[in-house]
C-alpha positions as CSV (number, residue, x, y, z in Angstrom):
1,X,177.8,65.7,110.2
2,X,178.2,62.0,109.6
3,X,180.3,60.5,106.8
4,X,177.3,59.3,104.8
5,X,175.7,62.8,104.8
6,X,178.9,64.4,103.9
7,X,179.5,62.1,100.9
8,X,175.9,62.4,99.8
9,X,175.6,66.2,99.9
10,X,179.1,66.9,98.5
11,X,178.3,64.6,95.6
12,X,174.9,66.1,95.0
13,X,176.1,69.7,95.2
14,X,179.8,69.6,94.2
15,X,179.9,73.2,93.1
16,X,178.2,74.5,96.3
17,X,179.6,72.2,99.0
18,X,181.9,74.0,101.4
19,X,184.1,71.7,103.4
20,X,183.2,73.7,106.5
21,X,179.8,72.1,106.5
22,X,181.4,68.8,107.6
23,X,181.8,70.4,111.1
24,X,178.0,71.0,111.5
25,X,176.3,68.9,114.1
26,X,174.0,66.1,113.0
27,X,170.9,67.9,114.2
28,X,171.5,70.7,111.6
29,X,171.8,68.3,108.6
30,X,168.3,69.1,107.4
31,X,168.9,72.8,107.6
32,X,172.2,72.5,105.7
33,X,170.6,70.3,103.0
34,X,167.7,72.8,102.6
35,X,170.3,75.6,102.1
36,X,172.2,73.7,99.5
37,X,168.9,72.8,97.7
38,X,167.7,76.4,97.8
39,X,171.0,77.8,96.4
40,X,171.0,75.2,93.7
41,X,167.4,76.1,92.7
42,X,168.3,79.8,92.6
43,X,171.4,79.4,90.5
44,X,171.8,75.8,89.0
45,X,175.3,75.0,87.8
46,X,175.2,75.2,83.9
47,X,176.6,72.3,81.9
48,X,180.2,72.8,81.1
49,X,180.8,75.6,83.6
50,X,183.3,74.5,86.2
51,X,183.7,77.6,88.3
52,X,181.5,78.2,91.4
53,X,178.6,80.6,90.6
54,X,177.7,80.9,94.3
55,X,180.5,80.8,96.8
56,X,179.2,79.5,100.1
57,X,181.0,79.7,103.4
58,X,179.7,78.3,106.7
59,X,181.3,79.1,110.1
60,X,180.2,77.1,113.1
61,X,181.1,76.3,116.7
62,X,180.0,76.8,120.2
63,X,176.3,76.4,119.6
64,X,176.1,78.7,116.6
65,X,176.6,78.7,112.8
66,X,176.4,81.3,110.2
67,X,176.4,81.1,106.4
68,X,177.8,83.7,104.0
69,X,177.6,83.8,100.2
70,X,179.1,85.7,97.3
71,X,178.2,85.4,93.7
72,X,180.3,85.4,90.5
73,X,179.5,87.3,87.4
74,X,178.8,84.0,85.5
75,X,175.2,83.9,86.7
76,X,172.4,86.1,85.6
77,X,171.4,88.0,88.7
78,X,168.3,90.2,89.1
79,X,166.4,91.5,92.0
80,X,164.2,88.4,92.4
81,X,167.2,86.0,92.5
82,X,169.1,88.3,94.9
83,X,166.1,88.4,97.3
84,X,165.8,84.6,97.1
85,X,169.5,84.3,97.9
86,X,169.1,86.5,101.0
87,X,166.1,84.6,102.1
88,X,167.8,81.2,101.8
89,X,170.8,82.4,103.9
90,X,168.4,84.0,106.4
91,X,166.5,80.7,106.7
92,X,169.7,78.8,107.4
93,X,171.0,81.3,109.9
94,X,167.7,81.5,111.8
95,X,167.2,77.7,111.6
96,X,170.5,76.9,113.4
97,X,169.6,79.4,116.1
98,X,166.3,77.6,116.8
99,X,167.2,73.9,116.3
100,X,168.8,71.3,118.6
101,X,172.3,70.4,117.5
102,X,171.7,66.7,118.4
103,X,168.2,66.0,116.9
104,X,167.0,69.1,115.1
105,X,164.0,69.6,117.3
106,X,163.2,73.2,118.5
107,X,166.0,74.3,120.8
108,X,165.3,75.7,124.2
109,X,168.7,76.8,125.5
110,X,172.4,77.0,125.0
111,X,174.1,74.6,127.4
112,X,177.7,75.3,128.3
113,X,180.2,73.1,130.1
114,X,181.3,74.4,133.5
115,X,184.9,74.7,132.3
116,X,183.8,76.5,129.1
117,X,185.1,73.8,126.8
118,X,181.9,73.1,125.0
119,X,178.7,75.0,124.3
120,X,175.6,73.6,122.4
121,X,172.2,74.7,121.3
122,X,169.9,72.0,122.7
123,X,166.2,71.0,123.0
124,X,164.8,70.4,126.4
125,X,165.3,66.6,126.2
126,X,169.0,66.8,125.3
127,X,169.6,69.6,127.8
128,X,168.1,67.5,130.5
129,X,170.3,64.6,129.5
130,X,173.4,66.8,129.7
131,X,172.3,68.0,133.1
132,X,171.8,64.4,134.2
133,X,175.3,63.5,132.9
134,X,176.8,66.4,134.8
135,X,175.0,65.5,138.0
136,X,175.9,61.9,137.7
137,X,179.6,62.7,137.2
138,X,179.5,65.2,140.0
139,X,178.0,62.7,142.5
140,X,180.7,60.1,141.9
């Protein structure tokens, strides 16, 4: 994620923002922002309450990401809100599995470096570019 998006999202959602989101690739910014907006709509931060009502954790790397949440007792939770929470997390987790890390377009494949050092979820265009880079470096 670029510095501007990190600053904007962490300022807009200070009680939801997990520092782990900084490691998300740029192509997943819209998916991450949607998750934060959804969680904020489900349980807005009440005025004067400084604890986190929703604890969000995001783990990412190697072409994958997954979000986890837990909730505090400070919010009023019912069946409807719980289901909305599950759906928001499910939308994020499914979104990163089907979106290019570079541009956010629909992904077509996981591309892995020959030495295993890097793996990315990419659309056809970015996968073709990576292949061209590999073939260009291999021919030299």
